[in-house]
N, C-alpha and C positions, 0 to 999 in steps of 0.2 A: 455581421462579419461572417463570411463563408469563404473557404479556400481549401488548400491542401490540408489533409488531416495531420494533426500532431500525433506522435506515437502515444500509446499507453505504456505505463511503466509499473513494474513491481520492484519494491526494495524491501530487503530484510533490515529493519531499522536498528536491530541490535540493542545493546545496553545503552542507557542514557549517557554513559561515559564517552561514547563516540562524539558527543558534543564538545568535549574539552581535550580529548586525547588524540594524537595523530594515529593514522591507521590506513590500511589499503582500502577498506570499504568506503571511507569518506572520500578518498581520492577518486574512486570509481564514480561516486555520486557527483562530484565536481565535474569530472570529465563528461558525464552524461549531460549535465546542464549546459556545458559549453557546446555540445553537439546540437542540442535542441534549440538553444537560444532562449529569448525571453518570451514566455507565453503571456496571453492577456490575463489569465487567471489560472489557478491551480486548484483542482478538486482532489482531495486526499480521502480515500476510503481507509480509515484507520482501525486497526485491531483494538485500539484502546477506547473506542466508543461503541458500546453495545446497547441496542435498543430493540424492543419487540418488533417494531416496524421501521421502515426506512425514515431517517431524519437527516436534515441538512442544517449546518450552522448558517445563520443569516445575520450575524452581528457585523456592523460596519467597522468595529474596532475590537477584534477578538483578543482576549487576554492570553498570555502564555501560561498554560496549566502545567504545573510541576507534579505530575501524577506518578510519583515514585517516592520511596523513602529509604533512608540509610546511606545516602550518597554524600560526597563532599559538598560543602557550602557553595562552592563555585557554581555547581549545577543549578542551584536554586536561585542564583542571582542572574541567570541568563534570561533575557527577554528576546522574543522574536516578534517585533512590532509590525508585522505585515498587516496591511489593511484587510478587511473582510471583503466579501463579494456578494452582497445581498441580491443584486440583480441576477447574478449567475445562479444563486440558490433558487430564486423564483423560476428561472428558466429550467433548471434541473428538476425541480419539483413538478413542473408542468410536463416535462418529458416522462417522468416516472408515472404520473397519473394517467397520461395518455396510453401507457403500456399496461395499465391495470394495477399498478401499485398504489398504496397509500404513501403519502410523503409529507411529513411534518417539517416545519421550519422552526428552528431553535434560535431565538434572537439574543440569547444570553450566554451560550456556551462558547468557550474559547478554543484554543488549539492545544491538543495534548502532545506528548512527546513523539507519538507515532507520526505526527505531521512535522513539528518544528525541528526535531533532531536531524532528520536528513535534509530538510529545506535550509537549515542553518548553513549547510555546506554547499548545497546546490544553488541557492539564491541568497547569498549572505547579506546583500543590501536590504533584504526584507521589503522590497518595493513592489512585489507582485502580489496582487490580492489572492487570498487563500480562503477556501471553505472546506469543511469536512463532511463526509458521508458516513453514517454509522453502519455497522454490520449487525446482522441478525443471526446469532450463533445457533439458534434452534432450527434455522431454516435451510442450512446446508449449502453446498457448492452450487447446485443447479440454480437456486434462487439468486445467488450472487452473479453467476454468469448472465442471467436475465437482467439483473440490475445494470450491469455494465453495458449490455447491449442496448438497453433503453436510453443510456446516456451517451451513446456513441456519437450522436450529432454534435455534441459539445466539442469534440476533437476538431471538427471543421470550423469551429467558431473561436479558435484560439485558446481553448481551455486544455491544459495538460491534466490528464487523469492519472493519478498515482495510487496504486495499491500499496499500503505500508503495513507489513506484517512480518512473517518469518517463514523461511522454507521449512525449517524444523523448529520446534519450540517445546522441548521437554526440559523445563528448568530443574526438575528433580534429579536429572542425570548429569548436571554440569560437573566437570572434572578439570583438574590441572593437567591431565594426561593428553594423549593424542586423540584425534577424532575417533569417535566410536564407529565401529564397522557399519552398523545399521544406518547411521546418518549418511555415510557415503553411498550406501546402496539405495536409500530412499532418494537422495539427491540425484543420482543417476537415473532412477526410474522416472522421476518427475520430469527431468530434462528430456528423456526420450518421448514421453507422452506430449510434452509441450511442442517439441520440434516436429513431431509427426501429426500434430493437431488432433490428437485422440482425446478430445475433451470429455466425452462420455466416460471413458476409462479413468481419466484424471479425476472427474467429479466423484467417481466411485472408489476413490483411493483407499478408503478404510476397509473395503472388502477385497480390492484387487491387489494389494500389496501387504505382505505380513508385517510391514513396519509402519503402516499408516497410523494406527492408534498410538503406537509408541512414539512416533515422531510428533504427533499432535494429540496429547491426552484430552485437550479441549480444542475446538476448531477455530476460535476467533482469529488466531494469527495466520491461518492458511487462507481464510476466506477473501482477504483483499486481493490475492492473486487472481481469483476468479472474476472479480470486478474488472481488473485490468484486461484479462483475456476476453471477457465479453465485450468490453469497449473497443477492442481492436478489430472485431469482426471475425467471421469464420475462416477467412483466407489470410490471416496475419502472417507476417514473417517475424520469427523470434530470434533475438540476439541475447545470449547470456553475457552479461557485463562483468560479473564478479561471482566467485564461488568459494570464498573462504569459509572455514569452520572455526568457530570460537568456543572456548570452554568445553570442548569435546562433543557437545550435543546441539549446538546452535549453528545450523547452516545459514550463511549470510548471502545466499544467492540474490542477484539483481538481474532483471530482465527488461529488455526493451521490445515492445511489440508494435511493429509497423503494419498498418492496414494495407491490403493489396491495392 
């Protein structure tokens, strides 16, 4: 299958509670899915799967992983029974290897909430095959831009590439008060770099903005953004779909990246 490229997408998946509570973020995800239509498969680069080298889920029937604790029972009863996509995993692994990456296939791992929490609202019928790509937190943004670029051909083959993480992710600074000033400043800085396609500056965010390390004490939740950006190609057109801030420190930005 080859044709017009699907966009690449980045979503801030937020608290698992988005799965059972109404909110503007999940309405934005639903609207996005309506715009895109039904893809052949969905590849999710999830902040909640970290491995030393790239890995892809290749189970035909991935289980729903409830990778969180201390939440209401209703969350643990949710199942997202989407089929897996072993053949897409094989294709993705081949693309990564051709680009010089190692690529392992994990035939037992299921879908963590970085994948199923947004997909529960985007494709509630759970009838689109889903696979996950792991992130490598020690290897940084440039590595993930290259991962996304290596997978860009999938967008021409009916595969929706989704980066699922967070625009900011400092859980220690969550508050019941208004959004923290640095969160808004970082949010604006990232948007400017994205819209002007300054990817080298964005990849160096920890040095280029005083708020980079504070916004992301660890990098795993920011790296899926770079996978989506890499997959969209260097001349992408960016559309910010949502920009709410939750619990003071969690920017929930969502972006759509259309290839030129």
